[in-house]
C-alpha positions as CSV (number, residue, x, y, z in Angstrom):
1,M,-8.1,6.8,-24.6
2,Q,-9.1,8.5,-21.4
3,N,-5.9,9.6,-19.2
4,P,-5.2,6.7,-16.6
5,N,-5.3,8.9,-13.7
6,D,-8.8,10.4,-14.3
7,F,-9.8,6.7,-15.0
8,T,-8.6,5.4,-11.8
9,R,-9.9,8.4,-9.9
10,E,-13.5,7.4,-11.6
11,A,-12.8,3.9,-10.7
12,W,-12.4,4.1,-7.0
13,N,-15.1,7.0,-6.7
14,T,-17.3,4.2,-8.4
15,N,-16.1,1.4,-6.0
16,A,-16.0,3.5,-2.9
17,E,-18.9,2.4,-1.2
18,V,-18.5,-1.1,-1.7
19,W,-14.7,-0.9,-0.8
20,D,-15.7,0.8,2.5
21,A,-18.1,-2.0,3.1
22,R,-15.8,-5.1,2.4
23,M,-12.6,-3.5,4.7
24,G,-14.4,-1.9,7.1
25,D,-12.7,-0.9,10.4
26,K,-10.6,-4.1,10.8
27,G,-9.7,-4.7,6.7
28,N,-9.0,-8.6,5.1
29,D,-6.5,-10.9,5.7
30,F,-4.1,-9.1,3.5
31,F,-4.4,-6.3,6.3
32,R,-4.7,-7.9,9.2
33,L,-2.1,-10.6,8.8
34,L,0.0,-9.4,6.1
35,Q,0.5,-5.9,6.1
36,W,-0.4,-4.3,9.2
37,P,2.5,-6.5,11.5
38,A,5.1,-5.6,9.0
39,I,4.2,-2.0,8.9
40,T,4.1,-1.5,12.5
41,R,7.7,-3.1,12.9
42,L,8.7,-0.8,10.3
43,L,7.5,2.2,11.5
44,D,9.0,1.5,14.8
45,A,5.0,1.8,16.2
46,D,6.3,0.0,19.8
47,D,8.9,3.0,20.2
48,W,6.6,5.8,19.9
49,S,6.6,8.2,22.5
50,P,3.0,9.0,24.1
51,T,4.4,12.5,24.8
52,D,5.9,13.6,21.7
53,P,4.1,11.1,19.3
54,P,5.0,11.3,15.5
55,R,3.3,13.4,12.9
56,I,2.4,10.6,10.0
57,L,1.7,11.3,6.1
58,D,-0.8,8.5,5.4
59,I,-0.7,8.4,1.5
60,A,-3.8,7.3,-0.5
61,C,-5.3,6.6,2.2
62,G,-8.4,5.2,1.0
63,N,-11.2,4.5,3.9
64,G,-8.7,5.4,6.3
65,L,-8.2,2.3,7.6
66,T,-4.7,2.5,7.9
67,S,-5.1,6.2,9.6
68,R,-7.5,5.1,12.2
69,H,-4.8,2.5,13.1
70,L,-2.0,5.2,13.5
71,A,-4.3,7.4,15.2
72,A,-5.6,4.3,18.0
73,R,-1.6,4.1,18.2
74,G,-1.1,7.5,19.6
75,A,0.3,9.6,15.8
76,Q,-0.6,12.6,14.7
77,V,-1.8,11.5,11.2
78,L,-2.4,13.7,8.0
79,A,-4.2,11.6,5.5
80,F,-5.2,11.9,2.0
81,D,-6.6,10.4,-1.0
82,F,-7.7,11.3,-4.6
83,S,-11.1,10.1,-4.6
84,D,-13.6,12.4,-2.8
85,E,-16.1,9.1,-2.3
86,L,-13.2,7.5,-0.1
87,V,-12.3,10.5,2.0
88,K,-15.9,11.1,2.8
89,R,-16.0,7.5,4.3
90,A,-12.8,8.1,6.1
91,R,-14.0,11.2,7.7
92,A,-17.5,9.5,8.6
93,R,-15.6,6.5,10.2
94,A,-12.9,8.8,12.3
95,N,-15.5,11.0,13.4
96,R,-17.2,7.7,15.3
97,F,-14.3,6.6,17.0
98,A,-13.6,10.5,17.8
99,Y,-9.7,10.3,16.3
100,P,-8.5,13.9,14.9
101,I,-7.3,13.0,11.7
102,A,-6.8,15.6,9.1
103,Y,-8.1,14.2,5.8
104,H,-7.9,16.1,2.5
105,T,-8.7,15.6,-1.1
106,L,-5.4,15.5,-2.7
107,D,-3.7,13.7,-5.9
108,A,-0.4,12.3,-5.3
109,T,0.5,12.8,-8.9
110,D,0.6,16.4,-8.2
111,E,3.9,17.3,-6.0
112,S,3.0,21.0,-6.2
113,A,-0.2,19.9,-4.3
114,L,1.6,17.2,-2.3
115,L,4.1,20.6,-0.9
116,S,1.5,22.4,0.3
117,L,0.7,19.9,3.2
118,G,4.0,21.0,4.7
119,E,7.8,20.9,3.7
120,R,9.9,18.7,6.8
121,A,6.5,18.9,8.4
122,F,6.4,14.9,9.0
123,D,8.8,12.3,11.2
124,L,6.9,9.2,9.1
125,A,4.9,8.6,5.8
126,L,3.5,5.4,4.7
127,C,1.4,4.1,1.4
128,N,-0.5,1.1,2.2
129,M,-1.3,-1.1,-1.3
130,A,-1.6,2.0,-3.2
131,L,1.7,2.9,-5.3
132,F,0.5,0.8,-8.1
133,D,-2.7,2.3,-8.2
134,I,-0.7,5.6,-8.7
135,A,-0.4,6.5,-12.6
136,D,2.6,8.7,-12.0
137,I,4.6,8.0,-8.7
138,Q,7.5,10.1,-9.6
139,P,6.0,13.3,-8.2
140,L,5.4,11.8,-4.9
141,F,9.1,10.4,-4.3
142,H,10.3,14.1,-5.2
143,A,7.7,15.3,-3.0
144,L,8.9,13.1,0.3
145,R,12.1,14.2,0.1
146,R,11.1,17.6,1.0
147,L,8.1,16.8,2.9
148,L,9.9,14.5,5.5
149,K,12.2,15.7,8.1
150,P,16.1,14.9,7.8
151,G,16.3,11.0,8.7
152,A,12.4,10.2,8.6
153,A,11.4,6.9,7.2
154,F,8.5,6.3,4.2
155,V,7.5,2.9,4.2
156,F,5.2,1.7,2.0
157,S,3.6,-2.1,0.9
158,L,2.9,-3.3,-2.2
159,V,1.4,-6.5,-3.9
160,H,4.4,-8.3,-4.6
161,P,5.6,-7.4,-8.5
162,A,7.4,-10.7,-8.8
163,F,4.3,-12.8,-7.5
164,N,1.2,-11.2,-7.6
165,N,1.1,-8.6,-10.6
166,S,-1.6,-8.9,-13.1
167,S,0.1,-11.5,-15.1
168,A,-0.2,-14.1,-12.2
169,V,-2.3,-17.3,-12.8
170,H,-3.0,-19.6,-9.7
171,I,-2.2,-23.2,-10.5
172,M,-3.4,-26.3,-8.7
173,E,-1.6,-29.8,-9.8
174,E,-1.4,-33.2,-8.5
175,S,1.8,-34.5,-8.3
176,D,3.9,-37.7,-7.6
177,V,6.0,-36.8,-4.6
178,D,8.0,-39.7,-2.5
179,G,5.8,-42.2,-3.9
180,E,2.9,-39.9,-2.4
181,I,0.0,-38.1,-4.8
182,K,0.0,-34.5,-3.1
183,T,-1.8,-31.3,-4.7
184,V,0.9,-28.6,-5.4
185,F,0.0,-25.0,-5.5
186,S,1.8,-22.6,-8.1
187,V,2.0,-19.2,-9.5
188,K,3.0,-18.6,-13.2
189,I,4.2,-15.0,-14.3
190,S,4.2,-14.0,-17.7
191,R,5.5,-10.4,-17.4
192,Y,7.6,-8.4,-14.6
193,I,10.3,-6.4,-16.3
194,T,8.8,-4.1,-18.5
195,P,6.2,-1.4,-16.6
196,Y,2.6,-1.6,-18.0
197,S,-0.8,-1.0,-16.9
198,A,-3.8,-3.3,-16.9
199,R,-7.8,-3.3,-15.6
200,G,-8.2,-5.2,-12.6
201,L,-10.3,-6.0,-9.2
202,A,-9.1,-4.8,-6.0
203,L,-11.9,-6.9,-4.9
204,R,-14.0,-9.6,-6.2
205,N,-17.7,-8.4,-7.5
206,Q,-17.0,-4.7,-7.4
207,P,-18.9,-2.3,-9.5
208,T,-16.2,-1.8,-12.1
209,P,-12.3,-2.8,-12.5
210,Q,-9.6,-0.1,-11.9
211,L,-6.1,0.3,-13.1
212,Y,-3.4,-1.4,-11.8
213,F,-0.2,0.1,-13.0
214,E,2.8,-2.8,-12.6
215,R,6.5,-1.7,-12.1
216,P,9.3,-3.8,-11.2
217,L,10.5,-3.4,-7.5
218,P,13.8,-1.8,-9.2
219,Y,11.9,0.9,-10.4
220,Y,10.6,1.7,-6.9
221,L,14.0,1.4,-5.4
222,N,15.5,3.6,-7.8
223,L,13.2,6.2,-7.5
224,G,14.0,6.4,-3.7
225,F,17.4,6.1,-4.3
226,E,17.3,9.2,-6.9
227,S,15.1,11.2,-3.9
228,G,18.1,10.9,-1.4
229,F,16.2,7.5,0.9
230,V,18.4,4.4,1.3
231,L,16.3,0.8,1.8
232,D,16.7,0.0,5.4
233,G,14.0,-2.4,5.9
234,F,12.1,-5.2,4.1
235,E,10.0,-7.8,4.2
236,E,8.0,-10.6,1.9
237,R,5.0,-11.4,3.7
238,A,3.0,-15.2,3.1
239,F,-0.2,-16.5,4.5
240,P,0.8,-19.0,7.2
241,P,0.0,-22.7,6.3
242,E,-3.0,-22.5,8.4
243,T,-4.8,-19.5,6.9
244,A,-8.2,-20.4,5.6
245,Q,-9.5,-20.1,2.2
246,K,-12.9,-19.7,0.8
247,T,-11.7,-21.0,-2.4
248,P,-8.5,-23.1,-3.3
249,L,-6.9,-20.7,-5.9
250,E,-7.4,-17.3,-3.8
251,W,-4.2,-16.5,-1.8
252,G,-4.0,-17.9,1.6
253,G,-2.6,-21.1,3.5
254,N,-2.2,-23.1,0.2
255,Y,0.4,-20.7,-1.1
256,S,2.5,-20.3,2.2
257,E,5.6,-20.3,0.0
258,L,4.8,-17.7,-2.1
259,P,4.9,-14.2,-0.8
260,P,1.6,-11.9,-2.2
261,V,3.0,-8.9,-0.2
262,L,6.3,-6.9,0.4
263,V,6.9,-4.0,2.7
264,A,9.8,-2.1,2.7
265,R,11.2,1.1,4.2
266,L,12.9,3.7,2.7
267,R,14.8,6.5,5.2
268,L,15.9,10.3,4.0
269,N,19.1,10.4,4.1
270,A,20.0,12.7,7.4
271,H,21.8,15.6,5.6
272,P,20.4,15.6,2.0
273,T,22.2,17.8,-0.8
274,S,20.0,19.7,-2.7
275,R,19.3,18.8,-6.4
């Protein structure tokens, strides 16, 4: 079998054009309604000083969507992805807006390459909807404790491991509720505890599937704790009931009681011990 990391890189290079066109400069409903509002809160973006802006590491930046949004709020951004094609498109979009974002092609599974970005160089780090695309996230977590300044925060978002993993089946049923026939939407999950990988589609009709690396929530949190972080922010994000849907069974207002996304903040111990 092909190395999972190489398979993933090839898939994202193949899908880069379609992904960039679909996400564009504003992102999709997942980004606009679920991810970005929570990310800005957990990054404390409203408190950034215009005279002393934070230096932010944008991990697995894709087409640079989050990088541009961070730069637009005044942050100094260093961003990277391991897909040459996505980085190429991120640079092109940043140049259109004259954002001074430093883009690198870099593999998040290579700890030494990550550390070359500069130890204790960053005030914040962000990984938006990408940890489950990375074959091995241990090198990243280990590197972050050295890349971030003491007391700095790492914010990440995920498709919710418990509600929106590769085993999820969306269900629409009719039910008699207190004498009234109603349509009930639910999700059936058959796998959660044991990590596994599965091919899937990030977007409908993309050229080729990519690999999802499914892990339960404690896997992420325990890696953070072992690397000297504490959890001090957490949001589960669901679509408002009024959110329009193209199809009844896609994520949207029909599933307003189930969160397809979570966003968490890990903060580095201000007095780290050597490990």
